[in-house]
C-alpha positions in Angstrom: 0.0 0.0 0.0 3.0 2.3 0.3 4.7 4.1 3.2 2.0 6.8 3.3 -0.9 4.4 4.0 1.3 2.4 6.4 2.0 5.6 8.3 -1.7 6.3 8.4 -2.4 2.9 9.8 0.2 3.5 12.4 -1.5 6.8 13.3 -4.9 5.1 13.6 -3.3 2.5 16.0 -1.9 5.4 18.0 -5.4 7.0 18.1 -6.9 3.9 19.6 -4.2 4.2 22.3 -4.3 7.9 23.0 -7.8 9.0 22.0 -10.1 6.0 22.3 -13.6 6.7 21.1 -16.8 4.8 20.7 -17.6 3.1 17.4 -20.3 5.7 16.5 -17.7 8.5 16.8 -15.3 6.5 14.5 -18.1 5.9 12.0 -19.0 9.5 12.0 -15.3 10.3 11.3 -15.4 8.0 8.3 -18.6 9.7 6.9 -17.1 13.3 7.4 -13.8 12.1 5.9 -15.6 10.6 2.9 -17.1 14.0 2.2 -13.6 15.6 2.5 -12.4 12.9 0.0 -14.8 14.3 -2.6 -13.1 17.7 -2.3 -9.8 16.0 -2.4 -10.8 14.1 -5.6 -11.5 17.4 -7.3 -8.2 18.9 -6.2 -6.3 15.8 -7.5 -8.0 15.9 -10.9 -7.2 19.6 -11.4 -3.7 19.0 -10.3 -3.2 16.2 -12.8 -4.7 18.2 -15.6 -3.1 21.6 -14.8 -0.4 20.9 -12.3 -1.8 23.5 -9.9 -3.4 23.5 -6.5 -7.0 24.5 -6.9 -7.7 26.5 -3.7 -11.3 27.2 -5.1 -12.2 23.5 -5.1 -14.7 23.8 -2.2 -16.0 27.1 -3.3 -16.8 25.8 -6.8 -19.8 24.0 -5.3 -21.1 27.0 -3.3 -23.3 28.5 -5.9 -25.0 25.3 -7.0 -25.3 24.2 -3.4 -27.0 27.4 -2.3 -29.3 27.2 -5.3 -30.3 23.6 -4.6 -30.9 24.3 -0.9 -33.1 27.3 -1.7 -35.1 25.1 -4.1 -35.7 22.6 -1.3 -36.3 25.1 1.5 -37.9 28.1 -0.2 -39.5 26.7 -3.4 -40.5 23.4 -1.8 -39.1 21.2 -4.6 -38.5 17.5 -3.7 -35.0 16.5 -2.7 -34.5 14.3 -5.7 -35.6 17.0 -8.0 -33.3 19.8 -6.6 -30.3 17.5 -6.5 -30.2 16.9 -10.3 -30.9 20.6 -11.0 -27.9 21.4 -8.8 -25.7 18.9 -10.7 -26.8 20.5 -14.0 -25.9 24.0 -12.6 -22.5 22.7 -11.4 -21.8 21.2 -14.9 -22.5 24.5 -16.5 -20.6 26.5 -13.9 -17.5 24.3 -14.3 -17.5 24.7 -18.1 -17.9 28.5 -17.9 -15.1 28.9 -15.4 -12.7 26.8 -17.4 -13.6 28.6 -20.7 -13.7 32.1 -19.5 -11.0 32.0 -16.7 -8.7 29.0 -16.8 -8.0 29.1 -20.5 -6.8 32.8 -20.2 -3.9 31.4 -18.1 -3.0 28.5 -20.5 0.5 29.9 -21.0 0.9 31.6 -17.6 3.2 30.2 -14.9 1.5 27.8 -12.6 2.0 30.0 -9.6 -0.1 32.7 -11.4 -2.9 30.1 -12.2 -2.8 28.9 -8.6 -3.3 32.4 -7.3 -6.1 32.9 -9.9 -8.0 30.0 -8.1 -7.9 32.1 -4.9 -9.7 34.8 -6.9 -12.2 32.3 -8.2 -12.8 31.2 -4.6 -13.6 34.8 -3.4 -15.8 35.3 -6.4 -17.8 32.1 -5.9 -18.1 32.8 -2.2 -19.5 36.2 -2.9 -22.0 35.0 -5.5 -23.3 32.3 -3.2 -23.9 34.9 -0.5 -25.7 37.2 -2.9 -27.7 34.4 -4.5 -30.6 34.5 -1.9 -31.2 38.2 -2.5 -30.9 37.8 -6.2 -33.6 35.1 -6.4 -35.8 36.9 -3.9 -35.7 40.0 -6.1 -36.4 38.0 -9.3 -39.0 35.7 -7.9 -40.5 37.3 -4.7 -43.4 34.8 -4.5 -41.2 31.7 -4.5 -38.0 32.8 -2.7 -39.0 34.9 0.2 -36.2 34.1 2.7 -33.2 36.5 3.0 -31.0 33.6 4.1 -31.7 29.9 3.6 -32.1 27.5 6.4 -28.8 25.8 7.3 -30.5 22.4 7.4 -33.0 20.5 5.3 -34.7 17.2 5.9 -33.7 14.0 4.4 -36.1 12.7 1.6 -36.9 9.6 3.5 -37.1 8.4 7.2 -34.0 6.5 8.4 -32.5 6.3 11.8 -29.6 4.1 13.0 -28.0 4.7 16.5 -24.4 3.7 17.0 -23.5 5.0 20.4 -23.3 8.0 20.8 -24.4 9.1 17.4 -27.7 8.8 15.6 -27.3 8.4 11.9 -30.2 9.6 9.7 -31.2 9.7 6.1 -28.8 12.3 5.0 -25.8 10.3 6.5 -26.9 7.2 4.6 -27.2 9.2 1.4 -23.7 10.6 1.9 -22.2 7.1 2.4 -23.9 5.7 -0.7 -22.9 8.8 -2.8 -19.2 8.6 -1.8 -19.1 4.9 -2.5 -20.7 5.4 -6.0 -18.4 8.3 -6.8 -15.4 6.3 -6.1 -16.6 3.4 -8.2 -17.7 5.8 -11.0 -14.4 7.7 -11.1 -12.4 4.5 -11.2 -14.5 3.1 -14.1 -14.4 6.4 -15.9 -10.7 6.7 -15.9 -10.0 3.0 -16.6 -12.6 2.1 -19.3 -13.9 5.3 -21.1 -12.1 6.8 -23.9 -12.5 10.4 -22.4 -11.1 9.1 -19.1 -8.1 7.6 -20.8 -7.7 10.9 -22.7 -7.7 12.7 -19.4 -5.0 10.5 -18.0 -3.0 10.9 -21.2 -3.2 14.7 -21.3 -2.4 14.9 -17.6 0.9 12.9 -18.1 2.0 14.9 -21.1 -0.3 17.6 -22.6 2.0 18.5 -25.5 2.5 14.9 -26.6 -1.3 14.1 -26.2 -2.0 17.0 -28.4 0.3 15.8 -31.1 -1.5 12.4 -30.9 -4.8 14.1 -31.6 -6.2 14.3 -28.0 -8.3 17.5 -27.7 -6.5 18.8 -24.6 -8.6 21.9 -24.1 -11.8 20.0 -24.3 -10.4 17.3 -21.9 -9.5 20.2 -19.4 -13.0 21.4 -19.6 -14.3 18.0 -18.8 -11.9 17.9 -15.8 -13.1 21.2 -14.4 -16.8 20.1 -14.9 -16.1 16.9 -12.9 -14.3 19.0 -10.2 -17.1 21.4 -9.9 -19.7 18.5 -9.7 -17.7 16.8 -7.0 -17.4 20.2 -5.0 -21.2 20.5 -5.3 -21.9 16.9 -4.1 -19.5 17.4 -1.2 -21.0 20.7 -0.1 -24.6 19.6 -0.7 -24.3 16.3 1.2 -22.3 18.0 4.0 -25.1 20.6 4.3 -27.6 17.8 4.9 -25.4 16.5 7.8 -23.6 19.5 9.4 -25.5 22.4 7.8 -24.7 24.9 5.0 -22.0 27.4 6.2 -22.8 31.1 6.0 -20.2 33.8 5.4 -17.7 31.3 4.0 -17.7 28.0 2.3 -15.6 25.2 3.8 -12.8 27.3 5.2 -9.1 26.5 5.5 -9.5 23.7 7.9 -11.3 21.4 5.5 -9.0 22.6 2.6 -6.0 21.6 4.6 -7.4 18.2 5.3 -8.3 17.6 1.7 -4.8 18.7 0.6 -3.3 16.5 3.2 -5.3 13.5 1.8 -4.2 14.4 -1.7 -0.5 14.4 -1.0 -0.7 11.3 1.1 -2.3 9.7 -1.9 0.3 11.4 -4.2 -2.4 12.9 -6.3 -2.8 9.6 -8.2 -4.8 6.9 -6.4 -8.5 7.7 -5.5 -8.5 4.7 -3.2 -5.5 6.0 -1.2 -6.9 9.5 -1.1 -10.1 8.2 0.3 -8.4 6.1 2.9 -6.2 9.0 3.9 -9.3 11.4 4.2 -11.3 8.8 6.2 -8.3 8.2 8.5 -7.9 11.9 9.1 -11.6 12.2 9.7 -11.5 9.4 12.3 -8.5 11.0 14.1 -10.3 14.4 14.2 -13.5 13.1 15.6 -11.7 10.9 18.1 -9.6 13.8 19.4 -12.6 16.0 19.8 -14.5 13.2 21.7 -11.7 12.4 24.0 -10.2 15.8 24.8 -13.1 18.1 24.1 -10.6 20.5 22.6 -10.9 21.1 18.9 -7.7 23.2 18.9 -5.7 20.0 19.3 -6.7 18.7 15.9 -4.6 21.2 13.9 -1.1 20.5 15.4 -1.7 16.8 15.4 -2.8 16.9 11.8 0.4 18.9 11.0 2.5 16.2 12.7 0.6 13.4 10.8 1.2 15.2 7.4 4.8 15.8 8.2 5.5 12.2 9.3 3.6 10.7 6.4 5.4 12.7 3.8 8.8 12.0 5.4 8.0 8.3 5.1 7.3 8.6 1.4 9.9 7.3 -0.9 12.3 10.1 -1.8 12.2 9.2 -5.5 8.4 9.7 -5.6 8.7 13.1 -3.9 11.4 14.2 -6.4 9.4 13.0 -9.4 6.3 14.8 -8.4 8.3 18.0 -7.7 9.7 17.8 -11.3 6.2 17.5 -12.7 4.7 20.2 -10.7 7.7 22.6 -11.1 6.2 25.5 -9.1 9.2 27.7 -9.4 8.2 30.6 -11.6 10.1 33.5 -10.3 12.1 35.6 -12.7 14.9 37.9 -11.7 14.4 41.6 -12.1 16.9 43.0 -14.6 19.1 45.8 -13.0 19.9 49.1 -14.7 22.5 48.2 -17.4 26.0 49.3 -16.4 26.4 51.3 -19.6 23.6 53.7 -18.3 23.8 53.5 -14.5 26.3 56.3 -14.1 24.7 58.8 -16.5 23.4 61.9 -14.7 19.8 61.6 -16.0 19.6 58.0 -14.8 21.1 58.7 -11.4 18.9 61.7 -10.8 15.8 60.0 -12.0 16.4 57.2 -9.5 17.0 59.6 -6.7 14.0 61.7 -7.6 11.7 58.7 -7.6 13.0 57.5 -4.3 12.7 61.0 -2.8 9.1 61.3 -4.0 8.2 57.9 -2.4 10.0 58.9 0.8 8.2 62.2 0.9 4.8 60.5 0.4 5.4 57.9 3.1 6.7 60.5 5.6 3.9 63.1 4.8 1.1 60.6 4.7 0.1 60.9 8.4 -0.4 64.6 7.9 -3.3 64.1 5.5 -5.3 61.2 6.9 -7.1 60.6 10.3 -5.2 58.8 13.1 -7.3 55.8 12.7 -6.2 55.6 9.0 -2.6 56.0 10.1 -3.0 52.8 12.1 -4.3 51.0 9.0 -1.4 52.4 6.9 1.0 51.1 9.3 -0.7 47.6 9.1 -0.2 47.8 5.3 3.6 48.5 5.8 3.9 45.6 8.2 2.3 43.1 5.7 4.7 44.6 3.1 7.6 43.4 5.3 5.9 39.9 5.4 5.6 39.9 1.6 9.3 40.9 1.3 10.2 37.9 3.5 8.3 35.6 1.2 10.2 37.1 -1.8 13.4 36.0 -0.1 12.1 32.5 0.6 10.1 31.7 -2.5 11.2 34.2 -5.1 14.9 33.8 -4.5 15.4 30.6 -2.6 12.7 28.8 -4.5 11.0 27.2 -1.5 7.1 27.4 -1.9 5.6 28.5 1.5 2.0 28.9 2.2 2.5 29.5 5.9 4.4 32.7 6.2 1.9 34.3 8.5 2.7 31.6 11.0 6.1 33.4 11.7 4.3 36.6 11.9 2.2 35.1 14.8 5.3 33.6 16.4 7.0 37.0 16.4 3.9 38.7 17.8 3.6 36.2 20.6 7.3 36.4 21.6 7.7 40.1 21.4 4.4 40.8 23.1 5.2 38.4 25.9 8.7 40.0 26.4 7.3 43.6 26.8 4.2 42.7 28.8 5.7 40.0 31.1 9.3 41.0 31.4 8.9 44.8 30.8 11.9 44.9 28.5 12.4 47.5 25.7 10.6 47.0 22.4 13.8 47.0 20.4 15.2 44.1 22.4 11.8 42.3 22.1 11.9 42.8 18.3 15.4 41.4 18.0 14.6 38.4 20.2 11.4 37.7 18.3 13.3 37.9 15.0 15.9 35.4 16.3 13.2 33.0 17.6 11.3 33.3 14.3 14.5 32.5 12.4 15.2 29.4 14.5 11.7 28.2 14.0 11.8 28.8 10.2 15.0 26.7 10.1 13.2 23.9 12.0 10.3 24.0 9.6 12.8 24.3 6.7 14.6 21.1 7.6 12.0 18.8 6.0 12.4 21.0 2.9 15.6 19.1 2.2 13.4 16.2 1.4 9.8 17.6 0.9 9.4 20.0 -2.0 7.1 21.9 -4.2 3.4 21.1 -3.5 4.3 18.8 -0.5 6.2 21.6 1.2 3.5 24.1 0.4 0.8 21.9 2.1 3.1 21.3 5.1 3.6 25.0 5.7 -0.1 25.7 5.3 -0.9 23.0 7.9 1.8 24.6 10.1 0.1 28.0 9.8 -3.3 26.5 10.8 -1.7 24.8 13.8 0.1 28.0 14.8 -3.0 30.1 14.7 -5.3 27.6 16.4 -3.0 26.1 19.0 0.5 27.5 19.4 -0.6 31.1 19.9 -4.1 30.4 21.0 -5.3 31.0 24.5 -6.7 27.4 24.6 -3.3 26.0 23.6 -0.4 24.6 25.6 1.5 27.8 25.6 -1.3 30.0 26.8 0.8 30.8 30.1 3.5 32.3 28.0 1.4 34.5 25.8 1.1 38.4 26.2 -1.2 39.5 28.9 -3.4 42.6 29.1 -3.1 45.6 26.8 0.4 46.1 25.4 1.9 49.4 26.2 4.1 51.4 23.8 6.8 52.6 26.1 9.5 54.9 24.7 12.3 53.2 22.7 15.5 53.0 24.9 13.5 55.2 27.2 14.0 58.2 24.9 12.0 57.9 21.6 8.2 58.2 22.1 6.0 55.8 20.1 2.7 56.1 22.0 0.6 57.9 19.3 -0.3 56.2 16.0 1.7 58.7 14.0 4.9 58.0 16.1 4.4 54.3 15.8 3.8 54.6 12.1 7.2 56.2 11.7 8.8 53.2 13.7 7.2 50.8 11.3 8.4 52.8 8.3 11.9 52.9 9.6 11.8 49.2 10.1 10.6 48.6 6.6 13.4 50.7 5.2 15.9 48.7 7.2 14.5 45.4 5.9 14.7 46.8 2.4 18.3 47.8 2.8 19.1 44.3 4.3 17.5 42.4 1.5 19.2 44.6 -1.1 22.5 43.7 0.3 21.6 40.1 0.6 20.6 39.9 -3.2 23.9 41.5 -4.1 26.0 39.2 -1.9 27.3 35.8 -2.7 24.6 34.3 -0.4 21.8 35.8 -2.5 23.4 34.7 -5.8 23.8 31.1 -4.4 20.1 31.1 -3.4 19.1 32.1 -6.9 21.4 29.5 -8.4 19.9 26.7 -6.3 16.5 27.9 -7.3 17.4 27.7 -11.0 19.4 24.6 -11.2 20.2 22.8 -7.9 22.2 19.9 -9.4 24.2 22.2 -11.5 25.0 24.4 -8.5 26.0 21.4 -6.5 28.3 20.4 -9.2 30.3 23.6 -8.5 30.6 22.8 -4.9 27.7 24.8 -3.6 26.0 23.5 -0.5 22.3 23.4 -1.4 21.2 22.5 2.2 22.9 25.5 3.6 21.5 27.9 0.9 17.9 26.7 1.5 18.1 27.0 5.3 19.7 30.4 5.0 16.7 31.5 3.0 14.3 30.1 5.7 16.3 31.8 8.4 16.3 35.3 6.9 12.7 35.0 5.8 11.7 33.9 9.3 13.6 36.7 11.0 11.9 39.4 8.8 8.4 37.9 9.2 8.8 37.5 13.0 10.2 41.0 13.3 7.1 42.3 11.5 5.0 40.2 14.0 6.6 42.0 17.0 5.7 45.3 15.4 2.1 44.2 14.5 1.2 42.9 18.0 2.2 46.3 19.5 0.4 48.2 16.8 -2.8 46.1 17.6 -2.1 46.5 21.4 -3.1 42.8 21.9 -2.7 39.3 20.5 -5.6 38.0 18.7 -5.5 34.9 16.4 -7.7 36.3 13.6 -4.9 38.3 11.9 -2.7 35.1 11.9 -5.2 32.7 10.4 -4.2 30.4 7.5 -6.3 32.5 5.2 -4.0 35.4 5.8 -1.1 33.2 4.7 -2.8 32.7 1.4 -3.5 36.4 1.2 0.3 37.2 1.7 1.1 34.6 -1.0 -1.3 36.4 -3.3 0.3 39.8 -2.6 3.7 38.4 -3.6 2.5 36.7 -6.8 0.4 39.5 -8.2 3.3 41.9 -7.3 5.9 39.9 -9.0 7.5 36.9 -7.2 11.1 37.8 -7.6 10.6 41.6 -7.1 10.9 43.4 -3.8 9.2 46.7 -5.1 6.5 44.5 -6.7 5.9 42.7 -3.3 5.3 46.1 -1.6 3.0 47.1 -4.4 1.1 43.8 -4.0 0.7 44.4 -0.3 -0.5 47.9 -0.9 -3.1 46.6 -3.5 -4.4 43.7 -1.3 -4.3 45.2 2.1 -5.1 48.7 0.9 -8.2 47.4 -0.9 -9.2 45.6 2.3 -8.8 48.5 4.7 -9.4 51.6 2.6 -12.2 50.6 0.2 -15.9 50.1 0.8 -16.9 46.4 1.2 -18.3 46.2 -2.3 -15.2 47.7 -3.8 -13.0 45.5 -1.6 -14.9 42.4 -2.9 -14.3 43.5 -6.4 -10.6 44.1 -5.9 -10.1 40.8 -4.1 -12.1 38.5 -6.4 -12.8 39.7 -9.9 -10.3 42.5 -9.7 -7.6 40.0 -8.7 -8.4 37.9 -11.9 -8.3 41.0 -14.1 -5.0 42.0 -12.7 -3.5 38.5 -13.3 -4.9 38.3 -16.8 -3.7 41.8 -17.8 -0.3 41.6 -16.0 1.0 38.0 -15.9 4.4 39.4 -14.7 2.7 41.1 -11.7 2.1 44.7 -10.8 5.9 45.1 -10.4 6.2 44.6 -14.1 4.6 48.0 -14.8 7.4 49.7 -12.8 10.1 47.9 -14.8 8.4 48.4 -18.1 8.3 52.1 -17.5 11.8 52.2 -16.3 13.2 50.2 -19.4 11.2 52.6 -21.7 12.9 55.6 -20.1 16.3 53.9 -20.4 15.8 53.1 -24.1 15.1 56.8 -24.8 18.3 57.7 -23.0 20.3 55.1 -24.9 18.8 56.3 -28.2 19.5 59.9 -27.5 23.1 59.3 -26.3 23.8 56.7 -28.9 24.9 54.2 -26.3 24.9 50.4 -27.2 22.9 48.6 -24.6 22.2 45.0 -25.8 20.3 44.1 -22.6 17.6 46.7 -23.4 17.0 45.3 -26.9 16.5 41.5 -27.1 17.6 41.4 -30.8 19.2 44.2 -32.8 17.6 42.9 -36.1 14.1 43.7 -34.7 15.0 47.3 -33.8 13.6 48.6 -37.0 10.1 47.8 -35.8 10.7 49.6 -32.5 11.0 53.0 -34.1 9.3 52.4 -37.5 8.8 55.7 -39.3 11.4 57.7 -37.5 14.4 58.1 -39.8 16.9 59.4 -37.2 16.2 56.6 -34.8 16.3 54.1 -37.7 19.8 55.2 -38.7 20.9 54.9 -35.0 19.4 51.4 -34.7 21.0 50.2 -37.9 24.3 51.5 -36.4 23.6 49.4 -33.3 22.9 46.3 -35.5 26.3 46.8 -37.2 28.0 46.9 -33.8 26.2 43.7 -32.8 27.4 41.9 -35.9 30.9 43.1 -35.3 30.8 41.8 -31.8 29.4 38.4 -32.9 32.3 38.2 -35.4 34.6 38.3 -32.2 38.3 38.6 -32.3 38.5 37.7 -36.0 36.7 40.9 -37.0 38.7 43.0 -34.5 42.1 41.6 -35.5 41.5 41.6 -39.2 44.8 42.4 -41.1 45.0 45.8 -42.7 44.3 46.0 -46.4 41.8 43.2 -46.7 39.0 45.7 -47.4 36.1 46.7 -45.3 34.0 44.2 -43.6 30.8 43.2 -45.5 27.5 44.8 -44.8 25.6 43.3 -42.0 23.0 41.5 -44.2 25.7 40.3 -46.6 27.8 39.0 -43.7 24.9 36.9 -42.5 23.8 35.5 -45.9 27.2 34.8 -47.4 28.7 31.4 -46.9 31.7 31.2 -44.5 35.0 30.7 -46.5 36.1 27.2 -46.8 33.1 25.6 -45.1 30.2 26.0 -47.6 27.9 26.9 -44.6 26.3 30.1 -43.5 26.8 31.7 -40.3 
């Protein structure tokens, strides 16, 4: 069965010893786990088709589930009439999403498409919440309830008591539905031509297309199946637990589904189901024995970590090569031919001076409450910069960066509130603790990579928010107490007011930017990027890949924890809501839409995401976070930071043209320069001049050391077309 399933069996044995529970609780865990398996099946299908993690998998079923529940509760339709109508709606919704959204990212990096699914999730959640009002306005006589009932009755009477749980008709329907779905998916992929084509396109899309497989149509079918599975999971879950209001399934269910997927290696539906059922049993048993739901997240994190470490190393490496999440591109610096020119130097200084003036003068133009929010934006900009170091430069995909923000907040707040030490000392200690914790979490990254590492860090973020820094966790006695005071720094510098504390945050951000700038220019930074691009090639030159990765984790953890120390004193208290796993996904979104390898882009992404959340009305904030996010990703695949660098390069090209400076890095191919300034004779002549210089450089030392008297070198076009002497071949 493989190391993963054996590990799960061992965990279930441990559960029987540590958290014994009655048979009814275990059966309930299997039922809940089976519904989680339906979500996991959809995640695995989309992953195999697009090689991405579909964070919208649960939310895909939100709209058809809400519609089906409204048809039952408000319109009074029978259960077995509303259910097929919901399936039809799910099929149509899946096809529309794939055609209108997913195909727009066909050639985009997978990280971009992964973040796009977060936008889809927000869009679907918003539509599901608005659906009752939409139907009420359209059909007031039929749909008169503002919000639907969270529960609806089963279509038939059934009752079975297995102490201490009474199972009813909806439970029985869920068990039968999960069983039929597993059999149907297995038969579909093994015996049907479409199922075989899905498997073929998932293994190698380009090869399948050459063999005549309609890959686009196949991907549409995959998204239709995924949406239908999401609807079934949500609808059946609504009959047992109730339909969630305000959110769909939340990060807890998403993490459990992802854990089941990676334990099943995204391949075997039977393994995924067994993993989801085992996790469901463990969860229900822990809650029954301890009466503490907060224990589930850390235990789940340990289970995922141990299970993945027991997987065969070759399997983990192969899956990483297939997923290949690394999509960060380096930002091109100002070319050395232009960097010392006065108009370039003064332009850079002028832009920096304007940004500094804006940041410094901002508190004078907004209310003090808004100053507090602006400081929060700058703090999350620091967290985004830390993720650029870890993911953009070191190539380690992390979805749990906010966990280190929470750790830094807990440490710094505890030091100032319990020990009464200075805030500067507390911030440094928080950064060091966060750095050490990041290295500990980064150690499994030497074996667990890509998607597996992403799921592990997301589970760690959930465990941190719900247990490690929670008042109900084991470390509650070490957490900050009371209202956190902002005592003067070193007993001298006042930071009590929001404006004064804003300037402390701004100074800290400037210090972090200076640090990461030096890091990127240093040998350590170049080594991290080299490992990201080609780990085996870098190791061939004697570079220690393990040290480079752990360095990235350490620096990233230090910055995020330092930001956490600032954040908890800005908020004046420690609350777990700002450190939830959903905030980790939000930070990941900031970095990707800003430009994964760009520090200015990460800051711009933080301003976009956090600024929209805090400074825009709720309707506009929803637009910016859902549909607006998708529009940004479609229009700017390189991120918001690409706008900055495109404007900069356009300005540099003008300077190079005016000063007649040859800058090959600004022009990809000198032969295409005619099209750049078509219709401008003066520019055309200069560009032809540059093309001649390029040809001379390509000729190398032979053209430079040509003996005198042999005549002028041929024209560029002739030099290219003429056969090389004595070879009969063209250059």
